[in-house]
N, C-alpha and C positions, 0 to 999 in steps of 0.2 A: 794470136789476137790480131784482128784486122783493123781495128779502129782505135784512135786515141781516146775517143769518147768511151769506148768499152773499158779501157784502162782506168779512166777517171772514175767510172762507176765502181769498179773493183777496188780501187784505191780508197774511195769513199767508204765502202763497206768495211775495209780493213781499218781505216782510221776510226770509225765508230766502235769497232771491236776493241782496238787498242785503248781508246779513251775510256770505254765503259769498264774495262778490266784493269785499268791503271798500269798499262805497259807503255814503255817509251816508244815514240814515233821516230825511229832513226832512218837516215837515208839508206843505209844498207838493207833494211827490211823492205823498203819500197823498191829498191833495185832488184832484190831477189824476187819479189812479187811480179815485177814487170817482166823479168826474164822467164819466169815460170809461165806467165800468160802469153808469151811468145812461142812456147813449145807446142808442137803439133801432136806429139806422141807422149806415151808414158815415159817417165824418166826416173832414174835413181839418184841418190844424193851424190855419189862419186862422179857420175857423168855430168850432173849440173855443176858441181864444184870445178871440174876440169874445164867445162865450157866457160864458166865465169872467169877462171884464171886466164884462159886463152884470150879473153876480151879485156884483160888487165884490170878486172875489178879486184879490189882489196877486201875480200870477204873471207873470214876464217870458216873452217868446217863447223866449228861450234856455233857460230852465228847462223850458218845455213841450217843446221839441225834445229836450233831454237826457233828460228823463223818458220820452218816447216811445221813444227808443233803448233805454233800460233795460227798458221794458216789452216791446219786441220781443225783446230778448235773453232775457228771462225766460219768454217764451211766453204772456204775458198779453194781448198785442195782436198783430194780424196786419196787414201792409201789402199794399195792392193798387195797381196802376198803372192798370188799366182803359184802356190805350191812350192815355193823355194824359200830359202833363208833371206833372200834379197827383197827388200820392200821397194815397190814402185809407186809412183805418185802421178796424179793427173790433175789439171785444173778442173774445177767443178762448177763455177758460178754460172756460166752460160750454157753448160752442157745439159742435154736432156738425159733422162734415165737411159742407160744402155747396159748391156752385158758383154761378156768377153769370151772369146775362143782363143786358146793358147795352142799354137802349133809347136809341140814339144821338140821336134827334130830341127826346127829352124829358129825357135825363140820368138817367132812372129806373134804379135798380139793383134787380134782382129776384134773390133767393136761391132756389135750388132744390136738392133732393136727389133723385137718381135712383139706385136700387140698381144699375142697369146700369153706371154709372161704376166701381163697385167691382169688378164682373166684368171689365171691361176692364183695370183695374189689376192684378188677379190674373193675367189672361192674359199681360200684358206681363211680369210678374215671372217667370212660368213659362217663357215663350219665351226671354227674355233672361237668365234665371238671375240676377236682381237682386232687391233688396229696396227697394221704393219707400216712402220715409218720409213724403213729403207730395206734394201735387200742386195745380195751379191750373188750372182750366178756366173760361174766360170766353167766352161767346157774345156777339156784337154784332149788333144788329138795329134795325129801325125798325118803327113801328106800321103795320099794314095798314089800309086803308080798309075799312069795313064793306061786305059784299057788295051791299047795296042802293044804295050810292053809285056803284058801278061802271057801271051802265047809263046 
């Protein structure tokens, strides 16, 4: 997150969600939200928990899990599996639609946006007479050796 104003917008969305669903507005929840929106990459709960502990935040893992669930429900965070047992998360309020490429031998996650995916989505909607509200596209691959190493 680059701007304090961005956090105020996200915090406002979260506040409205908490109030309309009769959840408590605790300082810990807003601290977790702020730290998530500082993240540049995908993260898992254990990594976020360790990071917050290293900054001396007093947040339990249970509070972290519960807050993540609320952030998922509110649309402020998105969950990904990427073919493993481990769930990964990313902030989603300001992010545009994108898809993922997982480099399996390095664990790298590459985000990309290709307008042709939207054309495919529109074609599927037209052919099957449906409205697609969201999608998830993940490619899995491995790094190729440079051409000069093949000989």
